[in-house]
N, C-alpha and C positions, 0 to 999 in steps of 0.2 A: 445602463449607467447614465445618470443625468449629469453631464459635465457642464451644461450651459455655456458651450463654447461660442463666443460672440465675435471673436477675431482670431487671426492666425496664431497658433501656439507652437513655439519651438521647444522641443525636448532635447536635453543633453544627457548623455549617458557615458560614463567612463568605460572604455574598452581597451584592453591591451592590444597593441598593434598586430601581434601574432595571431589574434583571434578574430580578425575582421577582414573580409574580402568584398570587393565591389566588382561586379561583372555587368556587361552590357547585354541587352537582348540582341540576338542575331538578326532580328527583323525590324528593330526600332532603335535607332541610335539615341533617342531621347529618353528611352526607358532604361532604368538601371535597377539592379537587384543587389542589395547588400545582405550578406550573411555574417552573423556575428555570434560569438559565445559571450554572453554578458553575465557577470556575477549577479545573482539574484538580489543580493543585498544592495546593489547599485541601481537596480531597475525601478522605475516609478510605477509600481503595480497599483492598479485601481485608479489611475489618473488619466488614462488614454481612452477617449470615447470609442464606442463600438457599435454605433448606430448602423454602420455599413455591414455588420454581421447579420446574416439571415436568421440566426437564432436569437431569441431574446434572452438576455442575461441580467435583466433587472432584478429578478429574484432567482437565486440558485439555492437549492437545498444542500447546505454544506455537509450534512451527514448522509447524503445519498452516495451511491456506489462510486461514481466517477470522482467527485471531489475527495472522498476518503482515499481512493487509490492514489490520486495525485499527492495528497498530503503524506501518506505513508511512504510513497516512493521517494519523496523529498527527504524525509527523515531517515529512512533506512539505507538509501543508496544515494547520498548527496553527490558523490563523485561520478555517478552514472546518470544523474537526472537529465542532463542535456542530451543523452542518448535514449533514455527510456521515455521521455516526453517529447512530442513533436514540436513543442515550442509555440511561438506566437508569430503571426504574420500581420504586418502593418502596411497599409497603403498611405503614402505620404505625398504631399505636393512636391517636396524635394528632400534629399537626404545626402549627407556627405560626412567624411571622416577627417578630423583634424589630427594629422600625424604628430604635430608638435605637442599638443595638449592631451593627446590620446583620448579624444572625445568624439563620440558618435552623435551627430546632430540630425534631427528630422523634423519637418514642419507639417503640422496638420492644419490645412487651410480651411476646410469645411467638414464638419462631422457628418454631413450627408454624402460626402465623397471620399473622405479619408478616415483613418482610424484603425482599430484592431478588427481585421476581417476574419481571423481565425485564432483560436487559442484563448478566447475570452474566459472560459471556465478555469483554465490554468491560471490566468491573470488574477481572477477573483480569489482563488484558493491561496495564491501566494500573498495577496493583499491581506487576506484574513489571517494567515499565519503570522505575518509581520505585526498586525495589530494585536494579536494575542500575546505577544512577547512582553509588551510594556504598555502602560496607559499613556506614556509619552509618545510623541511622534517618532516613528522608526528612524527617520532621517536624523533625528537629534541624538540618537544613541551613540555612545562611545563604542569603539571596536570591541572592547573587552566585554561589553554588555550584549553583544550579538552571539547567539549560539553557534558553535562550530559548524553544524550542518548547513546553516545559512551562509556562512562565510565560504564554505567549500563548493556549494552548488552553483552551477551555471545554467543559464537559459538559452536555448537556441532561438535567436531572433532573426527574422527575415523581413526586410523592408523593401517594398517595391515603390519606386517613385517615378514620376513623369508619365503616368498613365492618364490619358485624357479622354479615352473612349469609354463612355458610360456603359455601353453594351458589354465590352470586354471586362469592365470592372464588376458588373453584375454576374457575368459567367464565372469569373474568378472566385467571387464570394460563394457562389453555389457549388462550384467544383471542390473547393477546399472544405466544404461542410457536408459532403455526401455521407450517407450511412455506410457503416462497415458491412462486409459480407456476413451472412448469417453464420453464427458460431457453431462449431461442432457440437457443443453441449446442447444447443437447441435442437439440432437434428436428432441427437440421441433421445431427447425427450419425445419428439414426434414419433419415433419408432417404439415407444413404450419402455425404453431402457431403465427408467426410474420408477416404474409402477410399484415395485415392492417397497421402495423407499417412501414414495408418496403415501402408501397405505399406512406405513409406520408414523411418518412425520405429521401427516394431516389429521391423524387421530390423537395427537399429543398436544401438549401445551405450546408446541412450536408451530401449530397450525397457522398457515398464512404468512410465514416468515421466510420461506425458502423460495428463491428465484430459480425456476427450472428452465426458463427461456430468457434470452436477452431482452432488455427493456421492460421486463415485468417489474411493477412497483413493489418489489419485496426486498428486504434489507440484506439477505444472506444468500450467496451464490451456491448453487448445487456443486460447482467445482470445488469450493472450499469444503463442503460436506464430504465429498469423495476423498479429498486430500486428508481430512482428519480420520476418516475410516481406514484409509490406506495405512496410517500409522499403526493400526491395531491388527492388520491382516496377518494371519498365521504363516503365510507363504514366506515371509522374511526369515523365519526361523529355519524353514526347510532349505532355503537357498543360501543361508548364512550371510545375509546382508542386512544393512540398516535401511529403513525407508526414507532416506534423505531426499529421494525424488519427490516425496510429498511436499517438501519445502521448496525445492528448486524449480519444479515445473508442473503446474496444474494441467497443462495440455498433455504432458506425458502420463499423468495420473489417469486421465480419461482413456488414453490408449490401453493402459494396464487394466482398467475396469472392464473394457470390452473383451478382454481375453477370456476364453471359455474356462481355462484352468484356474482363473482367479475369481470369476464372477460368482460361483457357488459359495465361496467362503465369504465374499462380501455380504451375500444375502444371509449367511449364517450369523452375521453380526446384528441382525434385526432386533434381538432382545435388548441390546445395549446401545443402539444407535443414539437414542435421545440422550442418554447419560453421557456418552462420549462428547456430544456437541455441548451439553451444559458444562461438562468438565473443562472443556477448552476455555470457556469464559470464566469459570470458577477459579481456575489457576491464574488467569489474567487479573481478575479482580482482587485476588488475595495474595498476589505475588509480593506486594509491599510488606505484608504481615510476616511472611516467611523470611524476607530479606532482613527485617529487623530482628527476627529470632536468631539469624545467623550472625549479624554484625552489631547488634545492640539496638535498644529501643530508640536511640537518638540518631541512628544511621539514616542518611538522606538518600533515598533511592533516586530522587529527581536530579541529583547532582551527577549521576552517571551519564556519560556521553551517549550511551546506547539508548537511554530511556528519555521519552518526551514527557515533560511535566506540564500539566495544564492548570491554568489558574481556575479558581473555584467557579468563576462565571463561564468557563469554557469546558467544563467537564464533558467527557465523552460517554454516551450511553451505548452499552454493548447491545448488538441487534437481537440476540436470541433471548437473553434473560433480563434485559432492561436494567442491568446493574450499571451504576455510575462509576466511572474510573477517573482518577486524576493522574495516573501514571500509565502511559502507553508503552507496553512492553513489546519489543520486536518479535516477529514470528521466528526469527533466527534463534531466539531463546525459548519461545513457547513450544515450538514443534519438537525439538529434541527432548524437552522435558516430558511432554505428553507422550511422545513415542516410547519413552522408557516404561510407561504404564501398560504397554502391551504385555508385560510380564504378569500383570494382575488378572489377566483373562484365563479362564479354564476352557479349553477346547475339547469337545468330546471326540472320540475316535469316529472317523467317518462324518456323516451329516448328523446334526443335532443341535441342541440348544446351547449357545455360548453363555457363560455366566461369569461373574466376578469372583475371584478367590477371596477378596476382601473389599470393603467399601472404598472406592478410589478417592472419594472426597475426604473421608476421614484419614486415609493414608497420606494425602497431601497435607492435611492439617497437622498430622503427627510428624512426618518425615520430610516435608517439602523443603524445609530450611537447608537440609543437607544437599539436596539437588540444586537448589538455588545458589548456594554457596559455591558449588562446583562449577556451575555455568558461569557465574561472575568471574571466578578465578581464571577459567579457560578463556573467557572473552578478553580479559586483560592481556593474557599471553598472546592473543591473536590480534592485538592492536586496537582493542575496543571496537572491533568491526563486527556488527551483528550478522552480516551476510557471511563472513568467513566462519563465524561461530556456527551458523546454521548448516554449513557445508562440512563441518569437521567430523569425519567418521570416528575419530578417537573420542570426541565428546559424546556422540550418540551411543557408541558401544559401552563407554564407561558408565554413562547414566543407566543404561539397561542392566549392566552388571550390578550396580548398586541396588536397583529395585529388586532384581532377582534374589540377591543375597538377603535383602531385608525380608522379602516375602517367605523365603525358606525358613528364616528364624521365627517368623510369626506362626507359620504352619507347625513348626516343631514345638513351639510353646503351647499351641492349641491341642496337639496330640498328647 
C-alpha cells in the first residue's frame, strides 16, 4: 500500500475499556504490548502502512482463496470473527489508551520501521468490504446504513510499541509470517487418495479448477469437493443420521473419507460427481428465482440479514461454472438444501453405477421454492443465524423428508 507517509501519523480508534489490555515485556520495560478487540466498523482499514510486512500486499487477488474465506467468515460468523481470524499486528513508535475518552492511540513514526507487520490481507479485505457498501466514504455513513454483520464484528488488534532493535523487528516480522504446516489434504493427495476423483474431474469441464494441494493456484478446494460428495453418501441412510458434518467440519470430512467402509461408496459416486458440484453452484445462482417464487416477484432477497447483496460492480463469479451472482447465500442454507437431494440418487445393491432418479436441476427449478421457503422460515425461528440453521438436525431431516415425499409422487405418476 502506498501511504506516502512523510511525517509521524497518530491513529485513534474507539475501544471499550473492557476490551483493551496493556502488558509489559518481562525483559524490556520500554516495550509494551496492547491487545484489543476493536469493532471493525471503527477501525481505519486500508490506511495503515505495511511496508514492514515481508509479504507484498500492493496487489491482492480479492477473489482468491484466502480473501474469500476472510470475507465469508466476516459475513457468516460476525460474532466469532475475532476468534476465527488471527487479526492484525502493528508496530508503533508509541501506543496508549485514554480511559476517559475510551480511545486507543498509536503513532507510526516511519513506515520503514512501523506499521502493519501481520494481518495485511485481512486489512485489505475489510477495506474492500467497507468500500463495497456505499460509494460514499464508509466513515461518513450513518449507523443505520451499516450492515448488522459489520456492526457486530470485532477485530483482534495487537500493537507492539517501544521496539528499537532493528534485528528484533525483522525477526518478529518473519516469525509472524511463517508458512503453515503442510495440510492433511495435501498429504492425502501425495498418497494418491484423490486419483479416482482426478480422473473424473480432470476429464470434465471442471478441468484445472480443483486445488488438490495447498497453495495451488486453483479456485476450488478438494476439501469442499469431498464435503459436497459427503452430502450424497448412502451411508447416512444406513446409520440414520444427517450429513451435518459436511457443513460443520471439512477436517472431519477428510477423516471420514479415509475410512475403508466409506471410501468405496465415495468412489461409486463417480458418475454424478461433476453434476453434484455444478448443482451446488446452480442452486446458489438460482436461489433468488426460487425465493421470488415463494414470496412474490417483488420479494427482496438482499434485505435478509443472512444474505450478502453485492452491487453490480462487485458481483461474485462462482469458481466452477463462472456464473455471476449478486446474492451470496450462506452455506448454512445451501448445504442442508443440497443434502436433501441425496434422496434423488438411486444406489444399486452392492457395487455399481449410481444414477439420478430424476434430473436434479429440473427438480430444483420445479420444487426449489418449497425448500427455499422452509429454509427461510426455519432461519427466522433460529434468530436469522445461518450457522445455527446449518447445524439444525430438524431442518436437515425435514428437507430430506420433503424431497423423498416429492420423488415418491413423481415416481408414482410415472408408473
